[in-house]
Phi, psi and omega in degrees: 000160185248202179295341171250127194302328185262018178245145183246011172229135179288163177302317180296321177295317182298312181297317179295322180289325176294319174305313183292318180299323184289340176292332185300302183285336185286321179206338190291318183296322178296317182293321175300316183300316181295320182289325183293319184220086182261135175284133183227159176272134182260149180282174179295334184274002179288170183297150180293139175224167182294145178304132182082356179285133175256119186288154173241141178254130182267126178257103185290331177296312180297314181302312177301316178297320178294321173295319181295320181293314178300312180296321179297306183297313182299322175307308183289328172298316181295321181295320182292312182304316180299305187284331179264002180056049174258159180290138175293130184283359182091150179291151182189189179282178180298326181292325178298311180293320182296319178295319183291320174298320180299324179284341184243034182295326180294317174300324177291319181293339177284346183285139174303334183261026183302319176298320175296320179300316179304313182295316178306312183294312177308311182295325179288320177292319182297318181296320180294314179300318176300335179281345183267143177312111188290332177295341184249010182291133177292159178232151178289124180267333183142177175296151178303147179274006179297143175242020179292130176292134175083003180252121178243115183257153183282346187118165190246125177249137184228163171283149177303128180090354182287134184265331182221148178211133172281124182291130183290338182279321186232349179085004175288134178278121189253143171277105192293315180301319181291321180295317181292327177290317175299321178295320177299315182298315180290321178297320189288342182262356183269164171264137183234139166289161190300323185290337179267339186294319177305311180298315178296328181292321182295329179282315184291317184272345178063033174212146184293136176234116187280148180301319180300327177296322177291321177301319179297315183300317186292315180297329181266007172079015180271336175242115185260137178290142180279331176217138176247013174281120187072220181286129178305136175234157190227148178282136174304314184299325176297320182292317182297320177305318177295324176296318185289329181278106178053039173071014177060034184302136181275000000 
């Protein structure tokens, strides 16, 4: 059980799962579709085809990953509907199930098998991401630059090196470099609990920083909390100093 007696997923787990689920409709399903059946140019020695016909290459690995993702999400949607007595949302693609699960994370957290659901969904997403061309995987650039009232966007994902991106949510054309700098500036000045610090460090330093590494710093007294009122929180700058000194070895 967690901080709420009838929940089997902590607030941090629910937040992490929500972030992962939102990747599915934002970019992952589109990239899987592309990876499954990608148009390619054929050499002169290739099989003869009709004039103007574009050959398609079937990627079985990506197809299996996409089916696994769909089946996993659909299974847990069905489990929640059955145990929570909710209406079935209808069959659909992975992005349909992902949005539904994101809206019903509390219902998922009430399942005794909530931790298993979290692991299953994480593994399915990881498998899908691994099936996508890694050189083309989008990265989070920051919150949308739109100032339109009443418009809430999920954030902007871009290709490495991309300078501008039109937000899929509101249609605003965003300056990627400005967004990334604003996000790094904002992140670096905040106080973070330990479980959020690793993710924030990964964004700012552009290198993966494991949560266990942050925990080791804290256990060994190398990273001191700036405040101990409630949940201990830490300065980003202190953690970056540790990374810069001898690679921040834990």
